[in-house]
C-alpha positions as CSV (number, residue, x, y, z in Angstrom):
1,M,62.0,-9.7,-168.6
2,T,58.9,-7.5,-168.1
3,R,55.5,-8.3,-167.0
4,R,52.8,-8.1,-169.1
5,V,50.4,-5.1,-167.7
6,S,46.5,-6.5,-168.1
7,R,44.2,-3.8,-168.2
8,F,41.9,-5.7,-165.4
9,D,44.7,-5.7,-163.3
10,L,43.5,-4.5,-160.1
11,A,46.6,-4.4,-158.2
12,R,47.3,-1.3,-159.9
13,P,46.8,2.0,-158.3
14,S,44.2,3.3,-161.1
15,R,42.7,0.6,-160.9
16,R,42.6,-0.3,-156.9
17,H,39.0,1.1,-156.3
18,W,37.8,-1.4,-158.5
19,L,39.3,-4.3,-156.0
20,G,37.0,-2.1,-153.1
21,Y,33.8,-2.4,-155.2
22,L,34.5,-6.4,-156.1
23,L,34.7,-7.3,-152.3
24,L,31.3,-5.1,-151.5
25,A,29.3,-6.9,-154.1
26,P,28.5,-10.0,-152.4
27,A,27.3,-8.1,-149.5
28,A,25.2,-5.7,-151.5
29,L,23.7,-8.1,-153.8
30,L,23.0,-10.2,-150.3
31,I,21.0,-6.8,-149.0
32,A,19.0,-6.2,-152.1
33,A,17.9,-9.8,-151.8
34,I,17.2,-9.5,-148.5
35,I,15.9,-5.9,-147.8
36,V,15.7,-4.0,-151.4
37,Y,13.6,-6.9,-153.2
38,P,10.8,-7.4,-150.3
39,L,10.6,-3.7,-149.9
40,F,9.7,-3.3,-153.8
41,V,7.4,-5.9,-153.3
42,S,5.7,-4.6,-150.5
43,V,5.0,-0.7,-152.1
44,D,3.8,-2.8,-155.2
45,L,1.5,-4.8,-153.2
46,S,0.5,-1.5,-151.6
47,F,-0.8,-0.3,-154.6
48,Q,-3.1,-3.4,-155.3
49,T,-5.8,-5.0,-154.1
50,V,-4.7,-8.4,-152.7
51,G,-6.2,-10.7,-149.9
52,I,-3.1,-13.6,-149.8
53,A,-0.1,-12.8,-151.8
54,R,1.4,-15.1,-154.1
55,L,4.6,-14.6,-156.0
56,D,3.1,-16.5,-158.8
57,Q,-0.1,-15.1,-159.1
58,P,-0.7,-12.0,-161.6
59,R,-0.7,-8.7,-160.8
60,R,-3.8,-7.1,-159.6
61,P,-4.6,-3.5,-161.6
62,F,-3.1,-0.4,-160.1
63,T,-5.0,1.1,-157.5
64,T,-5.0,3.8,-154.5
65,D,-8.0,2.7,-152.7
66,N,-5.8,1.2,-150.1
67,Y,-4.0,4.8,-149.0
68,A,-7.6,6.5,-149.6
69,R,-9.1,3.4,-147.0
70,L,-6.1,4.1,-144.8
71,F,-6.1,7.9,-144.1
72,A,-9.9,7.9,-143.9
73,S,-9.9,5.2,-141.1
74,P,-10.0,5.8,-137.8
75,D,-7.9,2.9,-136.5
76,F,-4.9,3.9,-138.3
77,W,-5.0,7.3,-136.9
78,N,-5.5,5.7,-133.7
79,A,-2.6,3.5,-134.3
80,C,-0.7,6.6,-135.0
81,W,-2.0,8.2,-131.7
82,V,-0.9,5.1,-129.6
83,T,2.8,4.5,-131.4
84,L,3.5,8.3,-130.4
85,K,2.8,8.2,-127.2
86,L,4.8,5.2,-126.6
87,I,7.6,6.1,-128.5
88,L,7.5,9.8,-126.2
89,V,7.2,7.3,-122.7
90,V,9.5,4.5,-123.5
91,T,12.3,7.4,-125.1
92,T,12.1,9.2,-122.3
93,T,11.9,7.1,-119.7
94,C,15.1,4.8,-121.2
95,F,17.1,8.0,-121.5
96,L,16.6,9.3,-118.0
97,L,17.0,5.7,-116.5
98,G,20.0,5.2,-119.2
99,L,21.4,7.8,-118.5
100,G,21.2,7.8,-114.6
101,T,22.3,3.9,-114.0
102,A,25.2,5.0,-116.7
103,L,26.3,7.6,-114.7
104,L,25.8,5.5,-111.5
105,V,28.4,2.6,-112.9
106,N,30.8,5.0,-114.4
107,N,31.9,5.9,-110.9
108,R,34.6,3.4,-109.2
109,F,33.0,1.5,-106.3
110,R,33.4,-1.6,-105.0
111,G,31.1,-4.3,-106.9
112,R,31.6,-2.0,-110.2
113,S,31.9,-4.9,-112.6
114,V,28.8,-6.9,-111.0
115,A,26.9,-3.4,-111.0
116,R,27.4,-3.4,-114.7
117,L,26.3,-6.7,-115.4
118,F,23.4,-6.3,-113.8
119,V,22.4,-3.1,-115.7
120,A,23.1,-5.1,-119.0
121,M,21.3,-8.1,-117.9
122,P,18.0,-7.2,-119.2
123,W,18.8,-6.5,-122.7
124,A,20.2,-10.0,-122.7
125,V,16.9,-11.6,-121.8
126,P,15.0,-12.6,-125.0
127,E,12.1,-10.2,-125.5
128,V,9.7,-13.1,-125.5
129,I,10.8,-14.4,-122.2
130,A,10.6,-11.2,-120.6
131,T,7.2,-10.3,-121.9
132,V,5.7,-13.7,-120.3
133,I,7.7,-13.1,-117.1
134,F,5.9,-9.6,-117.0
135,A,2.7,-11.0,-118.0
136,W,2.7,-13.2,-114.9
137,M,4.0,-10.3,-112.6
138,F,1.1,-8.3,-113.9
139,D,-1.7,-11.1,-113.4
140,S,-4.8,-9.8,-112.0
141,S,-5.2,-12.7,-110.0
142,F,-1.6,-13.4,-108.5
143,G,0.4,-11.0,-110.0
144,L,3.4,-9.5,-108.1
145,F,2.4,-5.9,-108.7
146,N,-1.0,-6.2,-107.2
147,W,0.2,-7.6,-104.0
148,L,2.7,-5.0,-103.5
149,L,0.4,-2.0,-104.3
150,M,-2.2,-3.7,-102.1
151,K,0.7,-4.1,-99.1
152,V,1.7,-0.5,-99.6
153,G,-2.0,0.3,-99.3
154,A,-1.7,2.0,-102.8
155,I,-4.7,0.6,-104.3
156,D,-8.4,-1.1,-102.2
157,R,-8.7,-3.4,-105.4
158,M,-7.5,-5.6,-107.9
159,I,-6.4,-3.8,-110.9
160,N,-7.4,-5.9,-113.7
161,W,-4.1,-4.9,-115.9
162,F,-5.0,-6.1,-119.3
163,S,-8.6,-5.3,-119.6
164,E,-8.6,-1.9,-118.9
165,T,-7.1,0.8,-121.5
166,G,-5.1,2.8,-119.0
167,P,-3.3,0.0,-117.1
168,A,-3.1,-2.2,-120.7
169,F,-0.8,0.8,-122.0
170,A,1.1,1.1,-118.8
171,V,1.7,-2.4,-118.8
172,V,3.1,-2.1,-122.4
173,A,5.3,0.8,-121.2
174,T,7.0,-0.3,-118.3
175,T,7.8,-4.1,-120.5
176,M,9.6,-1.8,-122.9
177,V,11.3,0.4,-121.1
178,W,12.8,-2.5,-119.3
179,K,13.6,-4.2,-121.9
180,G,15.2,-1.2,-123.8
181,Y,16.8,1.2,-120.9
182,P,19.6,-1.3,-120.7
183,F,20.9,-0.4,-124.3
184,V,20.6,3.1,-123.7
185,S,22.9,2.9,-120.2
186,I,25.7,0.9,-122.4
187,M,25.7,3.5,-125.3
188,I,26.1,6.2,-122.8
189,L,28.2,4.5,-120.6
190,A,30.9,3.9,-123.9
191,G,30.4,7.8,-124.5
192,L,31.1,8.5,-120.9
193,Q,34.4,6.4,-121.0
194,S,35.7,8.5,-123.7
195,I,35.2,11.6,-121.9
196,P,38.6,13.0,-121.0
197,E,38.7,13.3,-117.0
198,D,41.1,16.6,-117.5
199,Y,38.0,18.2,-118.1
200,Y,36.3,17.5,-114.8
201,A,39.6,18.5,-113.3
202,A,39.6,21.6,-114.6
203,A,36.0,22.0,-113.6
204,R,36.7,21.3,-110.1
205,V,39.8,23.7,-109.8
206,D,37.3,26.6,-111.2
207,G,34.6,25.2,-108.6
208,A,32.2,24.1,-110.6
209,N,29.4,21.3,-108.8
210,A,28.5,18.1,-109.8
211,W,25.1,19.6,-111.3
212,Q,27.3,22.0,-113.2
213,R,29.8,19.6,-114.3
214,L,27.0,17.4,-115.7
215,L,24.9,20.2,-117.8
216,N,28.1,21.9,-119.3
217,I,30.4,19.2,-120.1
218,T,28.8,15.6,-119.8
219,L,25.4,16.4,-121.7
220,P,27.5,18.4,-124.5
221,S,30.1,15.4,-125.2
222,L,27.4,12.9,-125.0
223,T,25.4,14.3,-127.6
224,P,26.5,12.7,-130.7
225,V,26.2,9.4,-128.6
226,I,22.7,10.3,-127.1
227,G,21.4,11.5,-130.7
228,V,22.1,7.8,-132.3
229,T,21.0,6.2,-129.4
230,M,17.5,7.4,-129.3
231,V,17.2,7.2,-132.9
232,L,17.6,3.6,-132.1
233,V,15.1,3.4,-129.3
234,M,12.6,5.3,-131.4
235,L,12.8,2.8,-134.5
236,W,12.6,-0.5,-131.9
237,V,9.6,1.1,-130.6
238,F,8.4,1.5,-134.0
239,R,8.9,-1.8,-135.3
240,D,8.6,-4.0,-131.7
241,F,5.5,-6.4,-132.4
242,S,6.4,-9.3,-129.9
243,I,6.0,-7.5,-126.4
244,I,2.8,-6.1,-127.4
245,Y,1.2,-9.1,-129.0
246,V,2.5,-11.3,-126.2
247,L,0.8,-9.1,-123.3
248,T,-2.4,-7.3,-125.0
249,G,-2.8,-8.4,-129.0
250,G,-3.2,-4.7,-129.4
251,G,-6.2,-4.3,-127.1
252,P,-8.1,-3.9,-125.0
253,L,-10.6,-1.7,-127.2
254,K,-7.2,-1.0,-129.4
255,A,-5.6,0.7,-126.5
256,T,-2.1,-0.9,-127.3
257,Q,-2.6,-1.1,-131.2
258,T,0.1,0.1,-132.6
259,L,1.2,0.5,-136.5
260,S,3.0,-3.0,-136.1
261,I,0.1,-4.6,-134.8
262,M,-2.2,-2.8,-136.9
263,T,-0.1,-4.1,-140.2
264,Y,0.1,-8.0,-138.5
265,E,-3.8,-7.7,-137.9
266,Q,-4.6,-6.6,-141.2
267,A,-2.4,-9.2,-143.1
268,F,-2.6,-12.5,-141.3
269,G,-5.9,-11.7,-139.4
270,F,-8.0,-10.3,-142.7
271,F,-5.8,-11.8,-144.6
272,R,-5.8,-8.2,-146.6
273,M,-2.1,-8.1,-148.4
274,G,-2.5,-5.1,-150.2
275,Y,-4.1,-3.0,-147.5
276,A,-1.7,-4.3,-144.8
277,S,1.3,-3.4,-147.2
278,A,0.0,0.5,-147.2
279,V,0.2,0.4,-143.5
280,G,3.5,-0.9,-143.4
281,V,4.8,1.4,-146.8
282,V,3.3,4.5,-144.2
283,T,5.0,3.3,-141.3
284,L,8.3,3.0,-143.1
285,A,7.9,6.6,-144.4
286,I,7.0,8.0,-140.7
287,C,10.3,6.2,-139.3
288,V,12.3,7.9,-142.1
289,V,11.1,11.4,-141.7
290,A,11.3,11.1,-137.8
291,A,14.9,9.9,-138.0
292,M,15.8,12.8,-140.9
293,L,14.4,14.9,-138.4
294,M,15.9,13.8,-135.0
295,M,19.5,13.0,-136.2
296,R,19.2,16.8,-138.0
297,R,18.7,18.4,-134.6
298,A,23.0,17.7,-134.0
299,P,24.3,18.2,-137.6
300,D,27.8,18.4,-136.4
301,H,27.7,15.6,-134.7
302,L,25.5,12.8,-136.5
């Protein structure tokens, strides 16, 4: 008896690809509900003069006043400059520390498993808890860092870490580096594990020293991993809010006010949802452009 073939039979080779679309449909709908729709609402709000946004309120007239005001605002350009400085300092330091610790724990020595655990531990600590700990350590009255600097003779007075612009930026950058470098270390360590040992053996036979092996074998082989990792770290610094908000709140004198802090302040401090949406949309655009530029530097790998 011949089985009747339905036109909707997904087991047929010519229709098998529809099964993949059908299985991906719930995830695609969920992503659209969680990401695409809020993004659409944010873009729409950025072209309206809205105080407190409500989904049931009528739509306000279309206007570009939020963007005109934003690009003419010194606070916006200051936030861009602070964000850029933070990205350069944090990503560069995280890369150097992450590469150094990954090279260290990649070697065979007694206690390597424990060393790897300690390297990854800061990444596992909740961000708010780590921030509160650093706030205590940098306290101007009883903080650990002031005590250590006084003991070694580096300073002759207590530094007000949270009320001076330079020290406040240093506190934020230090906390971000401590929280972020383990991720870089883990990613680079995973990349180191994939490099064949034969490359290093052949280089030793040719007389290459450790520095030459690092420059000519390790770093070129890690290019894909480093590229992706730096993009992720850059995006993390762009969007990070809790570390800055808990430590300094964007102060003093807006020395640590990044674009994410500015967005929060305009939305929930001054209740300018339309203006805050414009800041968020511009921030998203900057993130996309920066990520594309970083990924284009290694087109054969990323």
